[in-house]
KEKEPA-602185 format. One line per field, with one value per residue (C-alpha): residue number from 1; residue in three letters; chain; x, y, z. Coordinates in steps of 0.1 Angstrom, whole numbers, plus 5000, padded with zeros to 4 digits. Each point is the difference from the previous one (the first is absolute). Layout:
<nodes>
i <- c(NUM/...);
aa <- c(ALA/...);
ch <- c(A/...);
c1 <- c(X/...);
c2 <- c(Y/...);
c3 <- c(Z/...);
</nodes>
This chain:
<nodes>
i <- c(1/2/3/4/5/6/7/8/9/10/11/12/13/14/15/16/17/18/19/20/21/22/23/24/25/26/27/28/29/30/31/32/33/34/35/36/37/38/39/40/41/42/43/44/45/46/47/48/49/50/51/52/53/54/55/56/57/58/59/60/61/62/63/64/65/66/67/68/69/70/71/72/73/74/75/76/77/78/79/80/81/82/83/84/85/86/87/88/89/90/91/92/93/94/95/96/97/98/99/100/101/102/103/104/105/106/107/108/109/110/111/112/113/114/115/116/117/118/119/120/121/122/123/124/125/126/127/128/129/130/131/132/133/134/135/136/137/138/139/140/141/142/143/144/145/146/147/148/149/150/151/152/153/154/155/156/157/158/159/160/161/162/163/164/165/166/167/168/169/170/171/172/173/174/175/176/177/178/179/180/181/182/183/184/185/186/187/188/189/190/191/192/193/194/195/196/197/198/199/200/201/202/203/204/205/206/207/208/209/210/211/212/213/214/215/216/217/218/219/220/221/222/223/224/225/226/227/228/229/230/231/232/233/234/235/236/237/238/239/240/241/242/243/244/245/246/247/248/249/250/251/252/253/254/255/256/257/258/259/260/261/262/263/264/265/266/267/268/269/270/271/272/273/274/275/276/277/278/279/280/281/282/283/284/285/286/287/288/289/290/291/292/293/294/295/296/297/298/299/300/301/302/303/304/305/306/307/308/309/310/311/312/313/314/315/316/317/318/319/320/321/322/323/324/325/326/327/328/329/330/331/332/333/334/335/336/337/338/339/340/341/342/343/344/345/346/347/348/349/350/351/352/353/354/355/356/357/358/359/360/361/362/363/364/365/366/367/368/369/370/371/372/373/374/375/376/377/378/379/380/381/382/383/384/385/386/387/388/389/390/391/392/393/394/395/396/397/398/399/400/401/402/403/404/405/406/407/408/409/410/411/412/413/414/415/416/417/418/419/420/421/422/423/424/425/426/427/428/429/430/431/432/433/434/435/436/437/438/439/440/441/442/443/444/445/446);
aa <- c(UNK/UNK/UNK/UNK/UNK/UNK/UNK/UNK/UNK/UNK/UNK/UNK/UNK/UNK/UNK/UNK/UNK/UNK/UNK/UNK/UNK/UNK/UNK/UNK/UNK/UNK/UNK/UNK/UNK/UNK/UNK/UNK/UNK/UNK/UNK/UNK/UNK/UNK/UNK/UNK/UNK/UNK/UNK/UNK/UNK/UNK/UNK/UNK/UNK/UNK/UNK/UNK/UNK/UNK/UNK/UNK/UNK/UNK/UNK/UNK/UNK/UNK/UNK/UNK/UNK/UNK/UNK/UNK/UNK/UNK/UNK/UNK/UNK/UNK/UNK/UNK/UNK/UNK/UNK/UNK/UNK/UNK/UNK/UNK/UNK/UNK/UNK/UNK/UNK/UNK/UNK/UNK/UNK/UNK/UNK/UNK/UNK/UNK/UNK/UNK/UNK/UNK/UNK/UNK/UNK/UNK/UNK/UNK/UNK/UNK/UNK/UNK/UNK/UNK/UNK/UNK/UNK/UNK/UNK/UNK/UNK/UNK/UNK/UNK/UNK/UNK/UNK/UNK/UNK/UNK/UNK/UNK/UNK/UNK/UNK/UNK/UNK/UNK/UNK/UNK/UNK/UNK/UNK/UNK/UNK/UNK/UNK/UNK/UNK/UNK/UNK/UNK/UNK/UNK/UNK/UNK/UNK/UNK/UNK/UNK/UNK/UNK/UNK/UNK/UNK/UNK/UNK/UNK/UNK/UNK/UNK/UNK/UNK/UNK/UNK/UNK/UNK/UNK/UNK/UNK/UNK/UNK/UNK/UNK/UNK/UNK/UNK/UNK/UNK/UNK/UNK/UNK/UNK/UNK/UNK/UNK/UNK/UNK/UNK/UNK/UNK/UNK/UNK/UNK/UNK/UNK/UNK/UNK/UNK/UNK/UNK/UNK/UNK/UNK/UNK/UNK/UNK/UNK/UNK/UNK/UNK/UNK/UNK/UNK/UNK/UNK/UNK/UNK/UNK/UNK/UNK/UNK/UNK/UNK/UNK/UNK/UNK/UNK/UNK/UNK/UNK/UNK/UNK/UNK/UNK/UNK/UNK/UNK/UNK/UNK/UNK/UNK/UNK/UNK/UNK/UNK/UNK/UNK/UNK/UNK/UNK/UNK/UNK/UNK/UNK/UNK/UNK/UNK/UNK/UNK/UNK/UNK/UNK/UNK/UNK/UNK/UNK/UNK/UNK/UNK/UNK/UNK/UNK/UNK/UNK/UNK/UNK/UNK/UNK/UNK/UNK/UNK/UNK/UNK/UNK/UNK/UNK/UNK/UNK/UNK/UNK/UNK/UNK/UNK/UNK/UNK/UNK/UNK/UNK/UNK/UNK/UNK/UNK/UNK/UNK/UNK/UNK/UNK/UNK/UNK/UNK/UNK/UNK/UNK/UNK/UNK/UNK/UNK/UNK/UNK/UNK/UNK/UNK/UNK/UNK/UNK/UNK/UNK/UNK/UNK/UNK/UNK/UNK/UNK/UNK/UNK/UNK/UNK/UNK/UNK/UNK/UNK/UNK/UNK/UNK/UNK/UNK/UNK/UNK/UNK/UNK/UNK/UNK/UNK/UNK/UNK/UNK/UNK/UNK/UNK/UNK/UNK/UNK/UNK/UNK/UNK/UNK/UNK/UNK/UNK/UNK/UNK/UNK/UNK/UNK/UNK/UNK/UNK/UNK/UNK/UNK/UNK/UNK/UNK/UNK/UNK/UNK/UNK/UNK/UNK/UNK/UNK/UNK/UNK/UNK/UNK/UNK/UNK/UNK/UNK/UNK/UNK/UNK/UNK/UNK/UNK/UNK/UNK/UNK/UNK/UNK/UNK/UNK/UNK/UNK/UNK/UNK/UNK/UNK/UNK/UNK/UNK/UNK/UNK/UNK/UNK/UNK/UNK/UNK/UNK/UNK/UNK/UNK/UNK/UNK/UNK);
ch <- c(A/A/A/A/A/A/A/A/A/A/A/A/A/A/A/A/A/A/A/A/A/A/A/A/A/A/A/A/A/A/A/A/A/A/A/A/A/A/A/A/A/A/A/A/A/A/A/A/A/A/A/A/A/A/A/A/A/A/A/A/A/A/A/A/A/A/A/A/A/A/A/A/A/A/A/A/A/A/A/A/A/A/A/A/A/A/A/A/A/A/A/A/A/A/A/A/A/A/A/A/A/A/A/A/A/A/A/A/A/A/A/A/A/A/A/A/A/A/A/A/A/A/A/A/A/A/A/A/A/A/A/A/A/A/A/A/A/A/A/A/A/A/A/A/A/A/A/A/A/A/A/A/A/A/A/A/A/A/A/A/A/A/A/A/A/A/A/A/A/A/A/A/A/A/A/A/A/A/A/A/A/A/A/A/A/A/A/A/A/A/A/A/A/A/A/A/A/A/A/A/A/A/A/A/A/A/A/A/A/A/A/A/A/A/A/A/A/A/A/A/A/A/A/A/A/A/A/A/A/A/A/A/A/A/A/A/A/A/A/A/A/A/A/A/A/A/A/A/A/A/A/A/A/A/A/A/A/A/A/A/A/A/A/A/A/A/A/A/A/A/A/A/A/A/A/A/A/A/A/A/A/A/A/A/A/A/A/A/A/A/A/A/A/A/A/A/A/A/A/A/A/A/A/A/A/A/A/A/A/A/A/A/A/A/A/A/A/A/A/A/A/A/A/A/A/A/A/A/A/A/A/A/A/A/A/A/A/A/A/A/A/A/A/A/A/A/A/A/A/A/A/A/A/A/A/A/A/A/A/A/A/A/A/A/A/A/A/A/A/A/A/A/A/A/A/A/A/A/A/A/A/A/A/A/A/A/A/A/A/A/A/A/A/A/A/A/A/A/A/A/A/A/A/A/A/A/A/A/A/A/A/A/A/A/A/A/A/A/A/A/A/A/A/A/A/A/A/A/A/A/A/A/A/A/A/A/A/A/A/A/A/A/A/A/A/A);
c1 <- c(4972/5008/5034/5010/5035/4995/5020/5025/4988/4963/5009/5017/4970/4976/5021/5000/4962/4995/5024/4979/4969/4984/4988/5019/5003/5015/4970/4988/5023/5031/4982/4985/5033/5019/4975/5005/5038/5005/5022/4976/5007/4986/4991/4969/4991/4967/4996/4976/5022/4985/5020/5011/5012/5020/5016/5008/5015/5023/5006/4992/5034/4991/4964/4982/4963/4989/4963/4992/4963/5000/5023/5032/5035/5030/5029/5036/5021/5033/4998/4965/4965/4972/4964/4985/4962/4977/4973/4969/4966/4987/4967/4981/5019/4980/5024/5005/5037/5007/4983/4981/5013/5021/4996/5030/4993/5019/4997/5021/4972/4977/5028/5004/4963/5002/5027/4994/5009/5005/5036/5008/4980/5025/5022/5030/5020/5027/4980/4966/5009/4977/4967/4978/4962/4990/5021/5022/5027/4975/4993/5038/5002/4971/5015/4968/4993/4969/4985/4997/4964/4975/5018/4974/5006/5037/4998/4974/5023/5030/4995/5038/4998/4985/5032/5020/4981/5012/5035/5005/4986/5022/5031/4997/4982/4970/4964/4973/4973/4968/4979/5028/5005/4963/4999/5030/4984/4967/5015/5026/4982/5009/5035/4990/5004/5037/5027/5017/5034/4989/4984/5032/5021/4980/4998/5038/5005/4975/5019/5032/4986/5014/4969/4975/4979/4975/4995/4991/4963/4980/4973/5025/5021/4968/4998/5036/5008/4966/5016/5014/4964/5011/4965/4989/5030/5008/5021/5022/5004/5009/5028/5013/5002/5019/5024/5006/5008/5026/5021/5025/4988/5027/4995/5018/4974/4969/4999/5000/4971/4981/5006/4987/4969/4994/5009/4964/4999/5030/5026/4976/4974/5027/5013/4965/4994/5034/4993/4966/5018/5024/5030/5033/5013/5029/4977/4976/5027/5015/4967/4989/5034/4996/4964/5012/5028/4985/4965/5008/4982/5010/5024/5019/5038/5008/4976/5010/4967/5012/4998/5032/5020/5026/5035/5018/5016/4981/4982/5007/4984/5021/5020/4978/5001/4971/4970/5011/4984/5016/4998/4969/4990/5030/5019/5032/5031/4987/5021/5000/4977/5024/4992/5027/4987/4965/5011/5021/4970/4979/5027/5002/4963/4995/5020/5008/4974/4973/5012/5001/4963/4991/5015/4983/4966/5005/5010/4968/4979/5018/5012/5007/5028/5013/5034/5006/4991/5022/5029/4993/4999/5033/5016/4989/5013/5034/5002/4993/5027/5024/4989/4994/4992/4963/4994/5016/5013/5021/5018/5037/4994/4977/4988/5030/5023/4980/5000/5037/5003/4980/4964/4978/4978/4962/4976/5025/5023/4973/4994/5036/5001/4970/5015/5032/4980/4982/5033/5013/4968/5000/5038/5009/5023/5019/4993/5034/5007/5021/4977/4970/5015/5009/4964/4987/5020/4984/4965/5006/5012/4971);
c2 <- c(5113/4984/5011/5000/5009/5028/5005/5028/5022/4995/5008/5033/5011/4990/5020/5030/4999/4995/5029/5022/4992/4974/4965/4975/4962/4972/4983/4970/4973/5011/4996/4966/4986/5013/4982/4968/5003/5008/5029/5025/5009/5035/5023/5020/5028/5017/5034/5027/5025/5012/4994/5036/4998/4969/5017/5031/4980/4978/5024/4997/4985/4970/4997/4984/5011/4965/5003/5034/4996/4969/5015/4981/5014/4978/5012/4991/4991/4982/4987/4985/5012/5002/5005/5024/5004/5022/4983/4999/4985/4993/5007/4978/4979/5006/4981/4972/5007/5036/5023/5029/5022/4998/5019/5006/4991/5005/4964/4971/4976/5016/4994/4964/4994/5006/4973/4966/4973/5000/4988/5031/5024/5005/5030/5004/5027/4997/5024/4983/4964/4980/5015/4971/5008/4970/4974/4993/4986/4974/4991/4997/4976/4980/5000/5016/5026/5019/5032/5032/5005/4987/4980/5007/5037/4996/4981/5023/5030/4984/4967/4995/4991/4967/4989/5016/4978/4968/5014/5009/4967/4980/5020/4992/4967/5014/4990/5024/5011/4983/5031/5018/4971/4998/5036/4997/4972/5017/5033/4985/5014/5035/4993/5009/5037/4994/5007/4970/5012/5000/4966/4987/5014/4984/4966/4999/5008/4973/4975/5009/4988/4968/4978/5021/4971/4999/5038/5001/5005/4985/5026/5028/4984/4995/5038/5009/4969/4986/4980/4976/4990/4993/4994/4980/4976/4999/4968/5014/5032/4982/4982/5033/5013/4969/5004/5037/4990/4975/5028/5014/5034/5024/5033/4984/4973/5022/4997/4962/5002/5023/4976/4971/5020/5007/4965/4991/5029/4988/5024/5021/5003/5008/5028/5014/4999/5016/5028/5006/5003/5026/4979/5012/4986/4984/4982/4990/4985/4982/4985/4989/4984/4980/4991/4989/4978/4987/4997/4967/5011/4994/5030/4988/4999/4991/4970/4987/5005/5026/4989/4997/4981/4985/5005/5000/5032/5030/5022/5037/5017/5030/4998/4974/4962/4989/4981/4966/4973/5002/4992/4980/4991/4976/4980/5016/4980/4990/5014/5038/5003/5000/5025/5023/5000/5007/5029/5014/4999/5019/5026/5005/5011/5016/5020/4981/5018/4989/4964/5001/5011/4974/4972/5012/5002/4965/4985/5014/4987/4967/4993/4964/5013/5027/4984/5000/5036/5010/4982/5019/5033/4992/4991/5032/5020/4982/5005/5037/5003/4984/5022/4969/5004/4998/5026/5009/5032/4979/4980/5005/5009/5024/5007/5020/4971/4975/5023/5004/4962/4998/4996/5019/5028/4996/4976/4972/5020/5000/4963/4993/5021/4981/4967/5010/5010/4966/4982/5019/4995/4963/4997/4989/5030/5022/5037/5008/5020/4975/4971/5020/5012/4964/4989/5029/4988/4966/5015/5022/4971/4978);
c3 <- c(5369/4966/4987/4963/4988/4976/4969/5007/4972/5010/5036/4990/4980/5028/5026/4977/4996/5038/5006/4978/5020/4977/5008/4978/4998/4979/4985/4980/4986/5019/5033/4989/4989/5031/5022/4979/5005/4964/4985/4984/4964/5004/5028/4995/5024/5009/5017/5010/4981/4967/4968/4998/5037/4992/4970/5020/5029/4978/4971/4964/4992/5021/4991/4970/4996/4990/5009/5015/4993/5021/5026/4991/4998/4995/5021/4992/5031/5002/4964/5005/4992/5026/4989/5026/4999/5019/5021/4978/4995/4965/4982/4976/4974/4968/4979/5024/5003/5011/5025/4985/5028/5032/5032/5023/5036/5033/5014/4988/5009/4974/4975/5009/4996/4962/4995/4985/5025/5037/4997/4979/5022/5028/5008/5023/5017/5026/5023/4998/4990/4978/4989/4991/5001/4978/5019/4971/5023/5012/4963/4994/5029/4987/4965/4986/4973/5008/4985/5021/5008/4975/4973/4973/5005/4998/4967/4985/5008/4982/4981/4998/5037/4990/4984/5028/5024/4984/4994/5037/5012/4976/5009/5037/4997/5019/5000/4987/5023/4988/4996/4982/4977/4992/4992/4977/4981/4997/4988/4977/4969/5012/4989/4965/5010/5010/4974/4985/5011/5037/4997/4984/5028/5027/4982/4996/5036/5009/4978/5018/5034/5015/4991/4981/4987/5027/4998/4963/5006/4971/5003/4997/4972/4981/4998/4991/4979/4990/4972/5026/5010/5036/5013/4970/5001/5037/4998/4973/5019/5032/4981/4987/5035/5012/4971/5009/5036/4989/4983/5024/5013/4987/4981/4970/4999/4998/4962/5004/5024/4977/4971/5022/5007/4964/4988/4989/4975/4979/4986/4980/5027/5026/4979/4996/5037/5008/4976/5016/5033/4984/5009/4986/4967/5018/5025/4972/4979/5030/5011/4965/4994/5032/4990/4966/5014/5032/4988/4982/4968/4964/5001/5031/4995/5036/5002/4967/4980/4975/4963/4979/5027/4978/5014/4966/4988/5013/4976/4999/5030/5009/5032/5017/5000/4977/5014/5014/5020/5034/5037/5010/4964/4999/5025/5013/4989/4965/4971/4999/5030/5029/5028/4988/4965/5012/5022/4971/4977/5025/5006/4963/5001/5034/5026/5033/5022/4976/5000/5038/5000/4974/5020/5032/4981/4984/5034/5015/4972/4999/5035/4992/4977/5023/5004/4963/4997/5029/4983/4968/5018/5018/4967/4983/5030/4997/4963/5004/5026/4976/4971/4980/4963/4994/4973/4967/5015/5024/4973/4997/4963/4983/4965/4991/5010/4979/4969/5004/5000/4968/5011/4976/5015/5000/5016/4999/5023/5027/4995/5006/5031/5014/4991/5018/5031/4999/4998/5030/5020/4994/5007/4965/4996/5026/5000/4986/4969/4981/5007/4990/4967/4992/5007/4980/4970/5003/5003/4970/4979/5009);
</nodes>
């Protein structure tokens, strides 16, 4: 008999349900991940007990009625939360997303039959072992994602399962059952009934996979991001996918992968697409900044294409270094373009995590220059660790110091501060109060 090591909290809840005369199992992703030798993030339970019986057994203080109409109670145990759902079957899905009605049933196998994919349609208890009516364990061994029963019916019930198909396959590097894949492509237009928030969530999870490029199905992307025209421009789309796969698969790099995907749209088009997907303002701003800088267009600061690239005295621009020609637009080592100066200019404009994503994205889009971008990233990391002066706010003097030294208030004061920052960044003046005040006197007199 197959044995799975249950989470202690899940085991306690299952024992309590069994002791009260109910059938109960760990179910879904926790069983799948345990069989794969992975540590489950969550432990979901299913039981023959009705929601009111679950709440009576564990007490209202430990229970959250998260979805009573669908049979779900979340139970608090040992500092963790466990979704506990009554065995059920589901009626028609009029909206293509949610069942019109559910019917509680006594048999776990009936419950498993309503689930999306065979690898998610397994249950386990210590007493009975693995319950696997749709041979999900065999599909795990075969590295295959396959729909439970008729794939068309599964996707017609809930169109979000189409995206979940590619997300699960990408996460584990599995193949997709041909019939399941064909149904997903054919029924892709049904995604128009799924909320933008849910589509965004699945897309971001897909982009977090190790190598998601080959799982970005053009027929599906054509529905959720038609402006990319993945089917009309297959070669361009294939290159986008290769670029995405070159970016290291970390949670921090998901915005960089999203920027790579949206690259053909430009900054304005990317912002429009992100708003359509209901992305947060923070994610939208991050991705569009990456798109602006790494896209190589006329507004690129990182690639050296931004207008106004003179490195004479900076113009007034608040607390940021003004637009400069940096990094790949010039050869490192030429006057005012050493690696340190380039990194300081970027740190004057962006926070370090954004620069790390920019360099990752640029390395993926320009792999022949990956070494240069890696060096730039390392320099930015070192400067940050040293708290190097890259912004006006980091200067050893401020506006009050300058006015006390005789600099008149007004726009000229800001110009002097920016000129001092430029002198510090380029190494002409140390970031020391006396040296800066002396330099300020020279700037004011000129």
